[in-house]
C-alpha positions in Angstrom: 0.0 0.0 0.0 2.3 2.7 -1.2 1.6 6.2 0.2 1.0 9.2 -2.0 4.5 10.4 -1.1 6.1 7.1 -2.0 4.3 7.1 -5.4 5.4 10.7 -6.0 9.0 10.0 -5.1 9.1 6.9 -7.3 7.6 8.8 -10.2 9.3 12.1 -9.9 12.3 11.7 -7.7 15.9 11.2 -8.9 16.7 7.6 -9.2 20.1 6.3 -8.0 21.5 2.8 -8.5 24.6 0.9 -7.2 25.5 -2.7 -6.4 27.8 -4.5 -4.1 28.9 -8.2 -3.9 28.8 -9.9 -0.5 29.3 -13.7 -0.1 29.1 -14.0 -3.9 25.6 -12.5 -3.9 25.1 -9.4 -6.0 23.0 -6.9 -4.1 21.4 -4.4 -6.5 20.7 -1.1 -4.7 18.1 1.4 -5.7 16.9 4.8 -4.3 14.1 6.9 -5.7 13.9 10.5 -4.6 13.7 10.9 -0.8 12.8 7.2 -0.2 15.3 5.0 1.6 17.7 2.8 -0.3 16.4 -0.7 -1.2 18.4 -3.8 -1.9 17.6 -6.8 -4.1 19.8 -9.9 -4.1 20.6 -11.3 -7.5 21.8 -14.8 -8.4 21.8 -15.5 -12.1 20.9 -19.2 -11.6 17.5 -18.1 -10.2 17.0 -15.0 -12.3 14.4 -14.8 -15.2 17.3 -14.0 -17.4 21.0 -14.8 -17.1 22.6 -11.4 -16.9 25.9 -13.0 -17.7 24.7 -13.3 -21.3 24.3 -9.6 -21.7 26.6 -7.9 -24.1 28.9 -5.2 -22.7 27.5 -1.9 -23.8 29.5 0.5 -26.0 30.4 4.0 -24.7 27.3 6.1 -24.0 25.0 3.1 -23.7 23.7 1.0 -20.8 21.3 -1.5 -19.5 17.6 -0.6 -19.6 16.0 -1.1 -16.2 12.2 -1.5 -16.0 11.3 -0.3 -12.5 7.8 -1.1 -11.2 6.0 0.0 -8.0 3.5 -2.6 -7.1 1.0 -2.6 -4.2 1.8 -5.9 -2.6 -1.5 -6.0 -0.8 -3.5 -6.1 -4.1 -0.9 -6.9 -6.8 -1.8 -3.7 -8.6 0.9 -1.9 -10.6 0.9 1.6 -9.2 3.7 3.2 -11.3 6.5 2.2 -13.7 9.3 3.7 -15.5 12.1 2.8 -17.9 15.5 3.9 -16.8 18.9 3.7 -18.6 21.7 2.7 -16.3 25.1 4.4 -16.9 27.6 2.8 -19.1 30.1 2.3 -16.2 27.5 0.8 -13.9 26.2 -1.5 -16.7 29.7 -2.7 -17.5 30.6 -3.3 -13.9 27.3 -5.1 -13.2 27.6 -7.4 -16.2 31.2 -8.2 -15.2 29.9 -9.1 -11.7 27.2 -11.3 -13.2 29.7 -13.1 -15.4 32.1 -13.7 -12.4 29.3 -14.9 -10.0 30.1 -18.5 -9.0 27.8 -21.3 -8.2 26.4 -20.7 -4.7 25.5 -23.7 -2.5 22.6 -23.1 -0.2 21.7 -19.8 -1.9 18.8 -19.0 0.4 20.8 -19.7 3.5 23.6 -17.5 2.2 21.2 -14.6 1.4 19.6 -14.9 4.9 23.0 -14.9 6.6 24.3 -12.0 4.5 21.2 -9.9 5.1 21.5 -10.6 8.8 25.1 -9.4 8.7 24.6 -6.3 6.6 21.8 -3.7 6.7 20.8 -1.9 3.5 22.6 1.3 4.7 25.8 -0.8 5.3 25.5 -2.3 1.8 25.1 1.2 0.3 28.1 2.5 2.3 30.2 -0.4 1.0 29.1 0.2 -2.6 30.5 3.7 -2.6 33.5 4.2 -4.7 
């Protein structure tokens, strides 16, 4: 049940993206406007697409990200936008996807990693 402020920030706020790798899990980090940072673990074996098969983008190009704000209580799509990631972030993310090894007990590793690192800690560690 996103609030009006959350919808407004998602739609109109500046979007920021980063990622960090912890325990071989790629944590994609996103921030929309004044909303707090969010993290999403990525493991290519369980993803709908294998990010490792993406081509490295040429200068000035990047991955297209389809961001959706969904009301989890009803399943209704509240807002969406298509965002182009920077060339540098796209290249670094693809390299991390290609380098990601097999992970035994993936869900246990995610649980353990999320217990060890809060989202703000992941963001701080993603800073370059």
